[in-house]
Phi, psi and omega in degrees: 000321179297323176295316176305318179293320182291321176295325177294320180295316179297315180298316179296322177299312180301316178301317179295324181289321178293322177295318175297323173305311177297320179295313180297316178303313181299318181297312176300315181294333176279315187276328184304309181296333190280330187295331180282337187237358187301325186249019175257149173284136181236116179268357176269081185299332189298322186245358188289151179232008176242165182153169185300316176295317182287325176300321177293326178291322178300316180301316181291323179294336178263021176062025174277139179265097182229166171274122186294138173263132184267153180293148181270326184208183184299321180304317180294319178295318180299322178298322177300316181294319176299317179297314179305322181296326184269341185298130178303141185306321181293347175267357181273069181278173179300320181293328177286322174295320177298320181293320179294316181296320177299319176301312178300319181288321179298317181287327179288333179270354182075022180289000000 
């Protein structure tokens, strides 16, 4: 009986490690393409998903304690939405959702 419980505990631990591995892979797949363009000026507004406002939401999603930068215009907000579509699901926490909502509301209010 003790061996069964030990085997079950090991199996559960392996499942947890595999799930964490998948989350880490998703993080790398999301962050790696961003790191090369995150601090560059991009005048191709149609497809960008980086910028100070979207990057601040990403930082919040990754539990960094920063002051959120709000979108300056609709292009910035659109970049936030494109980023959100790519953000790994496990990073769409309540604080990240709140940050996206704040960005949407700020632009709608003209802040």
